[in-house]
VOBA-1610 file (N, C-alpha, C; in pm, whole numbers, padded with zeros to 5 digits, always signed):
BEGIN
Met+00085-00118+00000Met+00000+00000+00000Met+00089+00124+00000Asp+00048+00222-00077Asp+00122+00346-00090Asp+00115+00424+00042Gly+00222+00496+00076Gly+00228+00574+00200Gly+00123+00684+00204Lys+00091+00742+00088Lys-00009+00848+00083Lys-00148+00793+00114Val-00176+00676+00063Val-00306+00614+00089Val-00321+00584+00237Leu-00217+00531+00298Leu-00220+00502+00440Leu-00237+00630+00521Ala-00169+00737+00482Ala-00181+00866+00552Ala-00324+00921+00540Val-00384+00906+00423Val-00522+00952+00405Val-00618+00871+00491Ile-00599+00741+00496Ile-00685+00655+00579Ile-00672+00692+00726Ile-00550+00712+00772Ile-00529+00749+00912Ile-00587+00887+00939Gly-00568+00980+00847Gly-00625+01114+00863Gly-00777+01112+00870Met-00839+01032+00785Met-00984+01020+00788Met-01031+00957+00918Met-00953+00862+00969Met-00987+00798+01095Met-00982+00901+01209Val-00881+00986+01208Val-00866+01087+01313Val-00979+01189+01308Val-01010+01241+01189Val-01115+01344+01180Val-01254+01285+01203Thr-01269+01155+01194Thr-01396+01092+01228Thr-01403+01066+01378Tyr-01293+01028+01437Tyr-01289+00990+01578Tyr-01298+01111+01671Ile-01226+01217+01640Ile-01220+01333+01730Ile-01357+01396+01754Pro-01438+01425+01652Pro-01569+01486+01682Pro-01661+01394+01762Arg-01637+01267+01761Arg-01719+01175+01839Arg-01667+01162+01982Met-01537+01159+01998Met-01478+01134+02128Met-01466+01260+02213Leu-01439+01374+02152Leu-01417+01498+02228Leu-01539+01538+02311Pro-01659+01545+02253Pro-01775+01579+02338Pro-01800+01475+02447Leu-01777+01349+02416Leu-01796+01244+02515Leu-01699+01262+02632Ala-01574+01292+02602Ala-01474+01312+02708Ala-01505+01436+02790Val-01547+01543+02726Val-01575+01667+02799Val-01705+01655+02879Leu-01811+01607+02816Leu-01940+01602+02883Leu-01949+01494+02990Ser-01864+01393+02985Ser-01869+01288+03086Ser-01823+01340+03222Arg-01752+01450+03225Arg-01702+01508+03351Arg-01793+01618+03403Met-01898+01649+03330Met-01988+01757+03371Met-02119+01700+03421Asn-02181+01773+03511Asn-02316+01739+03554Asn-02414+01814+03465Ile-02493+01741+03390Ile-02588+01803+03298Ile-02726+01799+03363Ser-02793+01913+03360Ser-02923+01923+03425Ser-03026+01835+03354Lys-03130+01803+03428Lys-03236+01720+03373Lys-03305+01789+03255Gly-03323+01921+03265Gly-03383+01997+03156Gly-03300+01991+03028Met-03169+02001+03044Met-03079+01993+02928Met-03083+01853+02867Met-03084+01751+02951Met-03092+01613+02901Met-03224+01591+02827Asn-03332+01648+02879Asn-03462+01638+02812Asn-03456+01707+02676Trp-03395+01826+02671Trp-03383+01899+02546Trp-03296+01821+02446Leu-03187+01763+02493Leu-03098+01686+02405Leu-03165+01561+02350Ser-03266+01510+02418Ser-03334+01389+02370Ser-03408+01414+02239Tyr-03436+01541+02207Tyr-03505+01574+02083Tyr-03412+01589+01963Val-03282+01592+01986Val-03185+01612+01877Val-03192+01502+01772Pro-03193+01373+01808Pro-03200+01270+01703Pro-03326+01280+01617Val-03439+01311+01678Val-03564+01325+01603Val-03556+01443+01508Ala-03499+01553+01554Ala-03486+01672+01470Ala-03393+01647+01352Val-03282+01580+01376Val-03186+01550+01268Val-03249+01455+01167Leu-03315+01351+01215Leu-03379+01257+01124Leu-03488+01325+01041Ser-03565+01412+01103Ser-03668+01485+01029Ser-03607+01576+00923Ala-03498+01642+00958Ala-03432+01731+00861Ala-03375+01653+00744Leu-03333+01530+00767Leu-03280+01448+00658Leu-03391+01388+00572Leu-03500+01347+00635Leu-03607+01277+00564Leu-03704+01370+00490Ala-03735+01483+00548Ala-03838+01571+00490Ala-03809+01610+00344Pro-03690+01657+00311Pro-03666+01692+00170Pro-03675+01570+00078Glu-03629+01454+00126Glu-03631+01334+00042Glu-03775+01288+00016Leu-03860+01305+00115Leu-03998+01259+00101Leu-04087+01359+00029Leu-04060+01488+00045Leu-04153+01589-00005Leu-04110+01659-00133Ile-03984+01648-00170Ile-03936+01720-00288Ile-03896+01620-00396Lys-03952+01639-00514Lys-03921+01553-00629Lys-03892+01643-00748Asn-03779+01626-00811Asn-03735+01707-00925Asn-03734+01857-00891Gly-03693+01888-00768Gly-03681+02027-00728Gly-03811+02097-00693Gln-03920+02025-00695Gln-04052+02083-00666Gln-04118+02008-00551Leu-04200+02080-00476Leu-04278+02017-00370Leu-04374+01917-00434Ser-04372+01793-00388Ser-04454+01689-00448Ser-04529+01614-00338Ile-04657+01648-00322Ile-04740+01578-00224Ile-04855+01507-00296Tyr-04821+01450-00412Tyr-04920+01384-00496Tyr-04901+01233-00490Phe-04994+01161-00548Phe-04989+01015-00548Phe-04876+00961-00635Ser-04816+01043-00717Ser-04704+00997-00798Ser-04573+00994-00718Asn-04571+01052-00600Asn-04452+01053-00515Asn-04448+00923-00435Thr-04379+00824-00490Thr-04377+00692-00427Thr-04304+00691-00294Tyr-04205+00779-00277Tyr-04134+00785-00150Tyr-04228+00828-00037Leu-04308+00928-00065Leu-04403+00974+00036Leu-04509+00869+00066Leu-04556+00801-00037Leu-04655+00695-00015Leu-04596+00578+00062Ala-04472+00543+00035Ala-04407+00432+00106Ala-04377+00469+00251Ala-04365+00598+00279Ala-04336+00641+00416Ala-04455+00615+00509Ile-04575+00615+00456Ile-04694+00597+00540Ile-04697+00459+00604Pro-04691+00349+00527Pro-04689+00219+00595Pro-04560+00196+00675Ser-04451+00258+00633Ser-04327+00245+00710Ser-04341+00310+00847Phe-04401+00427+00849Phe-04425+00496+00976Phe-04515+00412+01066Leu-04621+00359+01009Leu-04713+00276+01088Leu-04645+00150+01139Ala-04563+00087+01055Ala-04491-00034+01098Ala-04395-00001+01212Gly-04326+00111+01202Gly-04234+00151+01308Gly-04306+00186+01436Tyr-04417+00255+01423Tyr-04493+00297+01540Tyr-04547+00177+01618Phe-04603+00081+01546Phe-04666-00032+01614Phe-04568-00144+01650Ser-04467-00167+01568Ser-04377-00280+01595Ser-04257-00240+01680Lys-04215-00115+01674Lys-04095-00066+01743Lys-03970-00141+01698Ser-03975-00196+01576Ser-03863-00272+01521Ser-03807-00198+01399Ile-03681-00160+01407Ile-03619-00090+01294Ile-03610-00183+01173Phe-03574-00308+01196Phe-03562-00403+01087Phe-03695-00420+01013Phe-03802-00441+01088Phe-03934-00458+01026Phe-03976-00331+00952Thr-03949-00217+01010Thr-03984-00089+00947Thr-03912-00072+00814Val-03783-00104+00812Val-03705-00092+00688Val-03756-00189+00582Val-03786-00312+00623Val-03837-00412+00528Val-03971-00366+00471Val-04060-00317+00556Val-04190-00268+00508Val-04170-00154+00409Gly-04079-00061+00440Gly-04053+00051+00351Gly-03997+00007+00217Met-03903-00087+00219Met-03843-00134+00094Met-03945-00209+00008Val-04020-00298+00070Val-04120-00376-00004Val-04226-00283-00060Thr-04272-00188+00020Thr-04374-00094-00027Thr-04322-00010-00143Leu-04199+00037-00134Leu-04144+00118-00241Leu-04129+00038-00371Val-04085-00086-00361Val-04071-00170-00480Val-04208-00193-00543Leu-04307-00225-00461Leu-04442-00250-00514Leu-04501-00123-00576Leu-04481-00010-00512Leu-04533+00116-00568Leu-04465+00152-00698Asn-04334+00127-00707Asn-04264+00156-00832Asn-04309+00066-00946Gln-04358-00053-00913Gln-04412-00143-01016Gln-04549-00095-01063Val-04626-00036-00973Val-04764+00005-01003Val-04769+00144-01062Val-04698+00238-01000Val-04710+00380-01043Val-04615+00408-01157
//
């Protein structure tokens, strides 16, 4: 393996590790209030919503809330599967199967 490739791999490892480890090391020594912990519990939901909303609602650069938007239609049974089953695996399978079936029909 070339030395440059190894240096790039190590560099990528460092820049991936530091942002994950630094907050953990700093925050593990602090007492965080219950209110702050409650507020932080909403961060994953907010990030997931910010990632999913454009993918589900925008098609070809335009807002698409029509029946031709298969991603949005597949999200409905996926949401229901996740809500009732609490299983990520089952939710993903339902979403994939629904999307494949919708793409065959629409």
